[in-house]
N, CA, C and O atoms as a GROMACS GRO file, in nm:
protein
  496
    1MET      N    1  -2.373  -1.332   2.468
    1MET     CA    2  -2.264  -1.289   2.413
    1MET      C    3  -2.200  -1.250   2.513
    1MET      O    4  -2.263  -1.191   2.600
    2SER      N    5  -2.069  -1.270   2.529
    2SER     CA    6  -1.977  -1.170   2.587
    2SER      C    7  -1.927  -1.092   2.532
    2SER      O    8  -1.908  -1.089   2.411
    3ASP      N    9  -1.884  -0.989   2.638
    3ASP     CA   10  -1.762  -0.864   2.534
    3ASP      C   11  -1.700  -0.948   2.458
    3ASP      O   12  -1.731  -0.972   2.341
    4ALA      N   13  -1.577  -1.012   2.541
    4ALA     CA   14  -1.459  -1.094   2.503
    4ALA      C   15  -1.501  -1.173   2.371
    4ALA      O   16  -1.422  -1.182   2.277
    5VAL      N   17  -1.597  -1.216   2.367
    5VAL     CA   18  -1.626  -1.339   2.269
    5VAL      C   19  -1.628  -1.235   2.154
    5VAL      O   20  -1.568  -1.260   2.050
    6LYS      N   21  -1.712  -1.090   2.177
    6LYS     CA   22  -1.758  -1.007   2.113
    6LYS      C   23  -1.631  -0.971   1.990
    6LYS      O   24  -1.622  -1.001   1.871
    7ILE      N   25  -1.541  -0.892   2.085
    7ILE     CA   26  -1.381  -0.858   2.051
    7ILE      C   27  -1.319  -0.992   1.940
    7ILE      O   28  -1.285  -0.994   1.821
    8VAL      N   29  -1.325  -1.078   2.028
    8VAL     CA   30  -1.255  -1.198   1.925
    8VAL      C   31  -1.278  -1.222   1.772
    8VAL      O   32  -1.211  -1.257   1.675
    9ASP      N   33  -1.423  -1.180   1.803
    9ASP     CA   34  -1.538  -1.209   1.665
    9ASP      C   35  -1.448  -1.114   1.593
    9ASP      O   36  -1.361  -1.148   1.512
   10PHE      N   37  -1.482  -0.966   1.637
   10PHE     CA   38  -1.430  -0.883   1.557
   10PHE      C   39  -1.316  -0.890   1.514
   10PHE      O   40  -1.330  -0.864   1.394
   11ASP      N   41  -1.220  -0.907   1.531
   11ASP     CA   42  -1.079  -0.905   1.546
   11ASP      C   43  -1.025  -1.026   1.418
   11ASP      O   44  -0.921  -1.024   1.352
   12GLU      N   45  -1.119  -1.111   1.413
   12GLU     CA   46  -1.123  -1.214   1.338
   12GLU      C   47  -1.143  -1.154   1.200
   12GLU      O   48  -1.058  -1.153   1.111
   13LYS      N   49  -1.280  -1.096   1.191
   13LYS     CA   50  -1.340  -1.061   1.065
   13LYS      C   51  -1.259  -0.968   1.041
   13LYS      O   52  -1.268  -0.945   0.920
   14LYS      N   53  -1.176  -0.892   1.093
   14LYS     CA   54  -1.049  -0.764   1.046
   14LYS      C   55  -0.986  -0.816   0.974
   14LYS      O   56  -0.976  -0.771   0.860
   15ALA      N   57  -0.905  -0.953   1.019
   15ALA     CA   58  -0.746  -1.000   0.995
   15ALA      C   59  -0.824  -1.062   0.844
   15ALA      O   60  -0.747  -1.030   0.753
   16THR      N   61  -0.936  -1.132   0.791
   16THR     CA   62  -0.915  -1.187   0.693
   16THR      C   63  -1.018  -1.077   0.561
   16THR      O   64  -1.062  -1.110   0.450
   17GLN      N   65  -1.026  -0.947   0.634
   17GLN     CA   66  -1.083  -0.860   0.549
   17GLN      C   67  -0.945  -0.822   0.426
   17GLN      O   68  -0.976  -0.786   0.312
   18LEU      N   69  -0.812  -0.834   0.464
   18LEU     CA   70  -0.720  -0.796   0.372
   18LEU      C   71  -0.765  -0.918   0.228
   18LEU      O   72  -0.796  -1.037   0.238
   19PRO      N   73  -0.755  -0.840   0.112
   19PRO     CA   74  -0.759  -0.895   0.000
   19PRO      C   75  -0.653  -0.997  -0.041
   19PRO      O   76  -0.545  -0.938  -0.043
   20LYS      N   77  -0.638  -1.110  -0.071
   20LYS     CA   78  -0.515  -1.164  -0.105
   20LYS      C   79  -0.509  -1.169  -0.300
   20LYS      O   80  -0.587  -1.222  -0.378
   21PRO      N   81  -0.415  -1.110  -0.318
   21PRO     CA   82  -0.387  -1.002  -0.484
   21PRO      C   83  -0.376  -1.172  -0.559
   21PRO      O   84  -0.340  -1.274  -0.500
   22GLN      N   85  -0.408  -1.164  -0.659
   22GLN     CA   86  -0.426  -1.242  -0.729
   22GLN      C   87  -0.358  -1.240  -0.890
   22GLN      O   88  -0.354  -1.129  -0.943
   23GLY      N   89  -0.305  -1.358  -0.966
   23GLY     CA   90  -0.268  -1.315  -1.112
   23GLY      C   91  -0.130  -1.259  -1.057
   23GLY      O   92  -0.065  -1.318  -0.970
   24TYR      N   93  -0.085  -1.124  -1.124
   24TYR     CA   94  -0.004  -1.030  -1.119
   24TYR      C   95  -0.006  -0.919  -1.039
   24TYR      O   96   0.090  -0.842  -1.048
   25HIS      N   97  -0.125  -0.886  -0.938
   25HIS     CA   98  -0.127  -0.799  -0.888
   25HIS      C   99  -0.015  -0.806  -0.742
   25HIS      O  100   0.017  -0.919  -0.705
   26ILE      N  101   0.021  -0.726  -0.691
   26ILE     CA  102   0.046  -0.702  -0.543
   26ILE      C  103  -0.033  -0.599  -0.472
   26ILE      O  104  -0.083  -0.502  -0.529
   27LEU      N  105  -0.043  -0.625  -0.336
   27LEU     CA  106  -0.122  -0.577  -0.212
   27LEU      C  107  -0.064  -0.485  -0.168
   27LEU      O  108   0.029  -0.536  -0.106
   28CYS      N  109  -0.055  -0.360  -0.157
   28CYS     CA  110   0.031  -0.245  -0.083
   28CYS      C  111  -0.041  -0.168  -0.022
   28CYS      O  112  -0.137  -0.119  -0.080
   29ALA      N  113  -0.009  -0.132   0.136
   29ALA     CA  114  -0.022  -0.039   0.182
   29ALA      C  115   0.028   0.093   0.146
   29ALA      O  116   0.136   0.100   0.088
   30VAL      N  117  -0.036   0.196   0.173
   30VAL     CA  118  -0.040   0.355   0.194
   30VAL      C  119   0.032   0.378   0.335
   30VAL      O  120  -0.032   0.345   0.434
   31PRO      N  121   0.187   0.445   0.356
   31PRO     CA  122   0.168   0.483   0.483
   31PRO      C  123   0.134   0.588   0.569
   31PRO      O  124   0.168   0.701   0.536
   32ASP      N  125   0.073   0.570   0.675
   32ASP     CA  126   0.020   0.718   0.698
   32ASP      C  127   0.083   0.845   0.659
   32ASP      O  128   0.204   0.867   0.649
   33ILE      N  129  -0.019   0.928   0.639
   33ILE     CA  130   0.010   1.007   0.568
   33ILE      C  131   0.003   1.162   0.742
   33ILE      O  132  -0.088   1.181   0.822
   34GLU      N  133   0.105   1.215   0.733
   34GLU     CA  134   0.139   1.289   0.851
   34GLU      C  135   0.018   1.422   0.860
   34GLU      O  136  -0.014   1.481   0.756
   35ASP      N  137  -0.035   1.456   0.978
   35ASP     CA  138  -0.166   1.549   0.977
   35ASP      C  139  -0.127   1.707   1.001
   35ASP      O  140  -0.202   1.794   1.046
   36LYS      N  141   0.002   1.721   0.960
   36LYS     CA  142   0.113   1.848   1.006
   36LYS      C  143   0.211   1.934   0.884
   36LYS      O  144   0.318   1.878   0.858
   37PHE      N  145   0.194   2.010   0.839
   37PHE     CA  146   0.356   2.012   0.776
   37PHE      C  147   0.450   2.039   0.853
   37PHE      O  148   0.450   2.065   0.973
   38ASP      N  149   0.541   2.031   0.772
   38ASP     CA  150   0.651   2.043   0.838
   38ASP      C  151   0.685   2.218   0.960
   38ASP      O  152   0.776   2.232   1.041
   39SER      N  153   0.581   2.311   0.927
   39SER     CA  154   0.590   2.379   1.005
   39SER      C  155   0.521   2.386   1.138
   39SER      O  156   0.528   2.479   1.218
   40GLY      N  157   0.454   2.275   1.150
   40GLY     CA  158   0.365   2.272   1.229
   40GLY      C  159   0.235   2.278   1.247
   40GLY      O  160   0.171   2.238   1.344
   41LEU      N  161   0.176   2.358   1.096
   41LEU     CA  162   0.038   2.376   1.110
   41LEU      C  163  -0.043   2.256   1.050
   41LEU      O  164   0.006   2.180   0.966
   42LEU      N  165  -0.140   2.248   1.087
   42LEU     CA  166  -0.251   2.134   1.072
   42LEU      C  167  -0.303   2.123   0.917
   42LEU      O  168  -0.378   2.213   0.881
   43LYS      N  169  -0.276   2.039   0.840
   43LYS     CA  170  -0.328   2.021   0.724
   43LYS      C  171  -0.500   1.966   0.734
   43LYS      O  172  -0.553   1.891   0.815
   44ALA      N  173  -0.550   2.029   0.631
   44ALA     CA  174  -0.670   2.002   0.626
   44ALA      C  175  -0.715   1.879   0.597
   44ALA      O  176  -0.618   1.809   0.565
   45ASN      N  177  -0.821   1.816   0.593
   45ASN     CA  178  -0.873   1.675   0.594
   45ASN      C  179  -0.875   1.641   0.401
   45ASN      O  180  -0.852   1.535   0.344
   46GLU      N  181  -0.911   1.768   0.344
   46GLU     CA  182  -0.891   1.752   0.210
   46GLU      C  183  -0.748   1.729   0.150
   46GLU      O  184  -0.706   1.650   0.065
   47THR      N  185  -0.683   1.838   0.234
   47THR     CA  186  -0.521   1.800   0.185
   47THR      C  187  -0.474   1.643   0.228
   47THR      O  188  -0.429   1.566   0.143
   48GLN      N  189  -0.486   1.612   0.341
   48GLN     CA  190  -0.430   1.468   0.375
   48GLN      C  191  -0.491   1.370   0.277
   48GLN      O  192  -0.429   1.266   0.250
   49LYS      N  193  -0.633   1.401   0.212
   49LYS     CA  194  -0.699   1.280   0.150
   49LYS      C  195  -0.606   1.300  -0.004
   49LYS      O  196  -0.547   1.200  -0.043
   50ASN      N  197  -0.595   1.424  -0.085
   50ASN     CA  198  -0.514   1.422  -0.170
   50ASN      C  199  -0.384   1.363  -0.159
   50ASN      O  200  -0.345   1.269  -0.228
   51GLU      N  201  -0.313   1.424  -0.065
   51GLU     CA  202  -0.165   1.344   0.000
   51GLU      C  203  -0.208   1.178  -0.052
   51GLU      O  204  -0.162   1.108  -0.142
   52GLU      N  205  -0.312   1.155   0.046
   52GLU     CA  206  -0.343   0.996   0.027
   52GLU      C  207  -0.334   0.944  -0.123
   52GLU      O  208  -0.239   0.878  -0.165
   53ILE      N  209  -0.452   0.984  -0.201
   53ILE     CA  210  -0.462   0.943  -0.357
   53ILE      C  211  -0.337   0.955  -0.413
   53ILE      O  212  -0.290   0.846  -0.445
   54LEU      N  213  -0.246   1.077  -0.441
   54LEU     CA  214  -0.121   1.080  -0.458
   54LEU      C  215  -0.006   1.021  -0.431
   54LEU      O  216   0.102   1.047  -0.482
   55ALA      N  217  -0.035   0.927  -0.333
   55ALA     CA  218   0.117   0.880  -0.294
   55ALA      C  219   0.190   0.824  -0.379
   55ALA      O  220   0.145   0.779  -0.484
   56THR      N  221   0.293   0.819  -0.351
   56THR     CA  222   0.399   0.731  -0.500
   56THR      C  223   0.473   0.667  -0.404
   56THR      O  224   0.568   0.604  -0.450
   57VAL      N  225   0.457   0.662  -0.262
   57VAL     CA  226   0.546   0.549  -0.179
   57VAL      C  227   0.453   0.478  -0.132
   57VAL      O  228   0.348   0.528  -0.090
   58LEU      N  229   0.484   0.312  -0.132
   58LEU     CA  230   0.362   0.181  -0.107
   58LEU      C  231   0.463   0.116   0.011
   58LEU      O  232   0.574   0.154   0.046
   59PHE      N  233   0.405   0.036   0.044
   59PHE     CA  234   0.451  -0.084   0.143
   59PHE      C  235   0.434  -0.223   0.110
   59PHE      O  236   0.349  -0.292   0.166
   60VAL      N  237   0.508  -0.263   0.024
   60VAL     CA  238   0.451  -0.401  -0.073
   60VAL      C  239   0.403  -0.514   0.111
   60VAL      O  240   0.463  -0.541   0.216
   61MET      N  241   0.278  -0.541   0.056
   61MET     CA  242   0.242  -0.611   0.173
   61MET      C  243   0.205  -0.817   0.124
   61MET      O  244   0.193  -0.912   0.201
   62GLU      N  245   0.200  -0.813  -0.003
   62GLU     CA  246   0.209  -0.958  -0.001
   62GLU      C  247   0.182  -0.941  -0.235
   62GLU      O  248   0.125  -0.861  -0.309
   63LEU      N  249   0.244  -1.035  -0.249
   63LEU     CA  250   0.220  -1.051  -0.431
   63LEU      C  251   0.156  -1.181  -0.473
   63LEU      O  252   0.171  -1.292  -0.421
   64GLY      N  253   0.075  -1.144  -0.587
   64GLY     CA  254   0.006  -1.290  -0.634
   64GLY      C  255   0.127  -1.366  -0.662
   64GLY      O  256   0.247  -1.336  -0.661
   65PRO      N  257   0.048  -1.491  -0.694
   65PRO     CA  258   0.117  -1.610  -0.731
   65PRO      C  259   0.199  -1.603  -0.861
   65PRO      O  260   0.287  -1.685  -0.885
   66ASP      N  261   0.156  -1.459  -0.977
   66ASP     CA  262   0.219  -1.506  -1.078
   66ASP      C  263   0.322  -1.348  -1.124
   66ASP      O  264   0.383  -1.308  -1.224
   67CYS      N  265   0.300  -1.308  -1.013
   67CYS     CA  266   0.372  -1.167  -1.027
   67CYS      C  267   0.525  -1.237  -1.040
   67CYS      O  268   0.573  -1.330  -0.975
   68TYR      N  269   0.597  -1.140  -1.171
   68TYR     CA  270   0.739  -1.169  -1.207
   68TYR      C  271   0.741  -1.295  -1.262
   68TYR      O  272   0.853  -1.346  -1.248
   69THR      N  273   0.670  -1.358  -1.312
   69THR     CA  274   0.680  -1.505  -1.351
   69THR      C  275   0.751  -1.466  -1.516
   69THR      O  276   0.860  -1.513  -1.552
   70ASP      N  277   0.685  -1.394  -1.585
   70ASP     CA  278   0.721  -1.375  -1.726
   70ASP      C  279   0.875  -1.336  -1.769
   70ASP      O  280   0.921  -1.223  -1.785
   71GLU      N  281   0.931  -1.446  -1.780
   71GLU     CA  282   1.073  -1.406  -1.795
   71GLU      C  283   1.107  -1.333  -1.939
   71GLU      O  284   1.215  -1.273  -1.936
   72GLY      N  285   1.054  -1.327  -2.035
   72GLY     CA  286   1.070  -1.183  -2.115
   72GLY      C  287   1.048  -1.067  -2.071
   72GLY      O  288   1.125  -0.973  -2.089
   73LYS      N  289   0.941  -1.061  -2.009
   73LYS     CA  290   0.922  -0.880  -1.944
   73LYS      C  291   0.984  -0.894  -1.815
   73LYS      O  292   0.996  -0.783  -1.764
   74PHE      N  293   1.043  -1.013  -1.719
   74PHE     CA  294   1.096  -0.909  -1.614
   74PHE      C  295   1.258  -1.052  -1.629
   74PHE      O  296   1.266  -1.157  -1.566
   75PRO      N  297   1.338  -1.010  -1.709
   75PRO     CA  298   1.490  -1.102  -1.761
   75PRO      C  299   1.542  -1.103  -1.600
   75PRO      O  300   1.555  -1.210  -1.540
   76THR      N  301   1.564  -0.996  -1.549
   76THR     CA  302   1.673  -0.974  -1.457
   76THR      C  303   1.621  -1.055  -1.345
   76THR      O  304   1.708  -1.119  -1.286
   77GLY      N  305   1.443  -1.073  -1.281
   77GLY     CA  306   1.373  -1.134  -1.213
   77GLY      C  307   1.291  -1.037  -1.134
   77GLY      O  308   1.260  -0.928  -1.182
   78ALA      N  309   1.249  -1.083  -0.993
   78ALA     CA  310   1.122  -0.969  -0.974
   78ALA      C  311   1.200  -0.823  -0.930
   78ALA      O  312   1.320  -0.799  -0.941
   79TRP      N  313   1.122  -0.758  -0.891
   79TRP     CA  314   1.139  -0.577  -0.936
   79TRP      C  315   1.130  -0.575  -0.772
   79TRP      O  316   1.219  -0.502  -0.727
   80CYS      N  317   1.043  -0.639  -0.663
   80CYS     CA  318   1.002  -0.611  -0.543
   80CYS      C  319   1.033  -0.714  -0.472
   80CYS      O  320   1.097  -0.803  -0.529
   81LYS      N  321   0.995  -0.730  -0.332
   81LYS     CA  322   0.946  -0.852  -0.284
   81LYS      C  323   0.820  -0.800  -0.144
   81LYS      O  324   0.790  -0.681  -0.131
   82LYS      N  325   0.769  -0.896  -0.064
   82LYS     CA  326   0.732  -0.852   0.067
   82LYS      C  327   0.816  -0.754   0.150
   82LYS      O  328   0.932  -0.778   0.185
   83GLY      N  329   0.764  -0.666   0.173
   83GLY     CA  330   0.830  -0.588   0.282
   83GLY      C  331   0.933  -0.456   0.248
   83GLY      O  332   0.999  -0.392   0.328
   84ASP      N  333   0.923  -0.440   0.110
   84ASP     CA  334   0.967  -0.363   0.050
   84ASP      C  335   0.903  -0.208   0.050
   84ASP      O  336   0.780  -0.205   0.060
   85PHE      N  337   0.970  -0.078   0.039
   85PHE     CA  338   0.881   0.015  -0.002
   85PHE      C  339   0.914   0.083  -0.160
   85PHE      O  340   1.015   0.140  -0.202
   86VAL      N  341   0.819   0.059  -0.206
   86VAL     CA  342   0.882   0.110  -0.348
   86VAL      C  343   0.807   0.241  -0.402
   86VAL      O  344   0.721   0.289  -0.329
   87LEU      N  345   0.836   0.306  -0.534
   87LEU     CA  346   0.806   0.392  -0.566
   87LEU      C  347   0.708   0.354  -0.666
   87LEU      O  348   0.731   0.245  -0.717
   88VAL      N  349   0.581   0.428  -0.716
   88VAL     CA  350   0.505   0.406  -0.791
   88VAL      C  351   0.439   0.544  -0.846
   88VAL      O  352   0.442   0.638  -0.766
   89ARG      N  353   0.387   0.564  -0.960
   89ARG     CA  354   0.287   0.698  -0.997
   89ARG      C  355   0.213   0.720  -0.976
   89ARG      O  356   0.140   0.620  -0.985
   90PRO      N  357   0.133   0.846  -0.926
   90PRO     CA  358   0.057   0.872  -0.892
   90PRO      C  359  -0.089   0.835  -0.935
   90PRO      O  360  -0.119   0.847  -1.053
   91HIS      N  361  -0.182   0.790  -0.845
   91HIS     CA  362  -0.296   0.731  -0.915
   91HIS      C  363  -0.309   0.558  -0.931
   91HIS      O  364  -0.407   0.483  -0.940
   92THR      N  365  -0.166   0.533  -0.929
   92THR     CA  366  -0.167   0.385  -0.970
   92THR      C  367  -0.231   0.291  -0.883
   92THR      O  368  -0.220   0.304  -0.762
   93GLY      N  369  -0.293   0.205  -0.931
   93GLY     CA  370  -0.338   0.101  -0.907
   93GLY      C  371  -0.521   0.138  -0.833
   93GLY      O  372  -0.582   0.244  -0.828
   94THR      N  373  -0.553   0.023  -0.795
   94THR     CA  374  -0.709   0.046  -0.727
   94THR      C  375  -0.705   0.048  -0.573
   94THR      O  376  -0.665  -0.038  -0.495
   95ARG      N  377  -0.747   0.147  -0.554
   95ARG     CA  378  -0.755   0.223  -0.381
   95ARG      C  379  -0.890   0.129  -0.327
   95ARG      O  380  -0.983   0.078  -0.390
   96LEU      N  381  -0.865   0.131  -0.210
   96LEU     CA  382  -0.961   0.025  -0.098
   96LEU      C  383  -0.884   0.112   0.032
   96LEU      O  384  -0.770   0.155   0.048
   97HIS      N  385  -1.020   0.115   0.120
   97HIS     CA  386  -0.980   0.121   0.264
   97HIS      C  387  -1.064   0.014   0.363
   97HIS      O  388  -1.178  -0.030   0.349
   98ILE      N  389  -0.990  -0.004   0.440
   98ILE     CA  390  -1.033  -0.126   0.540
   98ILE      C  391  -1.009  -0.078   0.665
   98ILE      O  392  -0.888  -0.064   0.684
   99HIS      N  393  -1.076  -0.047   0.755
   99HIS     CA  394  -1.093  -0.066   0.901
   99HIS      C  395  -1.029   0.112   0.895
   99HIS      O  396  -0.973   0.129   1.003
  100GLY      N  397  -1.020   0.215   0.828
  100GLY     CA  398  -0.961   0.314   0.801
  100GLY      C  399  -0.794   0.343   0.771
  100GLY      O  400  -0.725   0.438   0.811
  101LYS      N  401  -0.758   0.231   0.690
  101LYS     CA  402  -0.644   0.242   0.669
  101LYS      C  403  -0.636   0.213   0.513
  101LYS      O  404  -0.698   0.114   0.474
  102ALA      N  405  -0.582   0.271   0.439
  102ALA     CA  406  -0.558   0.262   0.290
  102ALA      C  407  -0.440   0.164   0.251
  102ALA      O  408  -0.330   0.134   0.297
  103PHE      N  409  -0.521   0.128   0.137
  103PHE     CA  410  -0.394   0.008   0.107
  103PHE      C  411  -0.464   0.018  -0.098
  103PHE      O  412  -0.575   0.051  -0.142
  104ARG      N  413  -0.344  -0.026  -0.166
  104ARG     CA  414  -0.388  -0.016  -0.326
  104ARG      C  415  -0.360  -0.117  -0.351
  104ARG      O  416  -0.284  -0.172  -0.271
  105ILE      N  417  -0.399  -0.186  -0.456
  105ILE     CA  418  -0.350  -0.290  -0.558
  105ILE      C  419  -0.275  -0.266  -0.675
  105ILE      O  420  -0.314  -0.173  -0.746
  106ILE      N  421  -0.200  -0.315  -0.701
  106ILE     CA  422  -0.096  -0.267  -0.826
  106ILE      C  423  -0.077  -0.386  -0.884
  106ILE      O  424  -0.097  -0.499  -0.842
  107ASN      N  425  -0.019  -0.331  -1.024
  107ASN     CA  426   0.021  -0.444  -1.112
  107ASN      C  427   0.193  -0.464  -1.108
  107ASN      O  428   0.262  -0.378  -1.054
  108ASP      N  429   0.230  -0.540  -1.148
  108ASP     CA  430   0.374  -0.618  -1.124
  108ASP      C  431   0.443  -0.491  -1.185
  108ASP      O  432   0.519  -0.427  -1.112
  109ASP      N  433   0.427  -0.460  -1.287
  109ASP     CA  434   0.502  -0.334  -1.351
  109ASP      C  435   0.482  -0.200  -1.364
  109ASP      O  436   0.485  -0.127  -1.463
  110SER      N  437   0.455  -0.172  -1.216
  110SER     CA  438   0.376  -0.064  -1.186
  110SER      C  439   0.467  -0.012  -1.092
  110SER      O  440   0.453   0.104  -1.054
  111VAL      N  441   0.592  -0.110  -1.034
  111VAL     CA  442   0.676  -0.092  -0.932
  111VAL      C  443   0.773  -0.004  -1.008
  111VAL      O  444   0.809  -0.056  -1.114
  112GLU      N  445   0.825   0.115  -0.982
  112GLU     CA  446   0.945   0.191  -1.073
  112GLU      C  447   1.086   0.188  -0.973
  112GLU      O  448   1.194   0.159  -1.024
  113ALA      N  449   1.079   0.208  -0.878
  113ALA     CA  450   1.207   0.165  -0.787
  113ALA      C  451   1.184   0.081  -0.646
  113ALA      O  452   1.076   0.023  -0.635
  114VAL      N  453   1.261   0.072  -0.558
  114VAL     CA  454   1.265   0.009  -0.448
  114VAL      C  455   1.303   0.149  -0.352
  114VAL      O  456   1.341   0.261  -0.389
  115VAL      N  457   1.284   0.108  -0.250
  115VAL     CA  458   1.363   0.312  -0.143
  115VAL      C  459   1.399   0.182   0.014
  115VAL      O  460   1.332   0.089   0.058
  116GLU      N  461   1.488   0.219   0.043
  116GLU     CA  462   1.519   0.170   0.211
  116GLU      C  463   1.452   0.225   0.265
  116GLU      O  464   1.361   0.167   0.325
  117ASP      N  465   1.470   0.397   0.270
  117ASP     CA  466   1.395   0.437   0.370
  117ASP      C  467   1.317   0.545   0.289
  117ASP      O  468   1.369   0.633   0.220
  118PRO      N  469   1.197   0.525   0.305
  118PRO     CA  470   1.081   0.611   0.228
  118PRO      C  471   1.106   0.748   0.294
  118PRO      O  472   1.122   0.843   0.217
  119ARG      N  473   1.111   0.766   0.401
  119ARG     CA  474   1.109   0.909   0.470
  119ARG      C  475   1.201   1.007   0.406
  119ARG      O  476   1.319   0.986   0.376
  120GLY      N  477   1.124   1.130   0.387
  120GLY     CA  478   1.146   1.233   0.330
  120GLY      C  479   1.121   1.240   0.170
  120GLY      O  480   1.132   1.351   0.117
  121ILE      N  481   1.084   1.118   0.081
  121ILE     CA  482   1.066   1.155  -0.028
  121ILE      C  483   0.937   1.233  -0.052
  121ILE      O  484   0.860   1.245   0.043
  122GLN      N  485   0.917   1.266  -0.125
  122GLN     CA  486   0.797   1.371  -0.156
  122GLN      C  487   0.765   1.375  -0.283
  122GLN      O  488   0.854   1.401  -0.364
  123ARG      N  489   0.656   1.354  -0.319
  123ARG     CA  490   0.607   1.372  -0.464
  123ARG      C  491   0.604   1.570  -0.520
  123ARG      O  492   0.575   1.676  -0.464
  124GLN      N  493   0.649   1.533  -0.647
  124GLN     CA  494   0.655   1.679  -0.660
  124GLN      C  495   0.531   1.732  -0.762
  124GLN      O  496   0.518   1.853  -0.786
   0.00000   0.00000   0.00000
């Protein structure tokens, strides 16, 4: 088997590893955590891990087929859409890593707000 075939096979497997959310679940990516503080000091690995776990800003990648279909619970319609940055509570959702990238699967009612520009938003 040539190297080109190995690379194509790996990329195809990597692409199919993103889970497809079912029901009322939303697949979100956790934005990359900065490796330095504003002062320029490097963050410890444990600090970066904690910031990832406690992240409150997520990027919506995919919505399950039943998201926001309950008109009694969501009378004004969907709270977010694919491509939005959303705010959630720390520890929300099922955490997973795929090829070193952090993702979460959250419930549709876990979204607390949509933000246009998440830069500068920090958890208190």
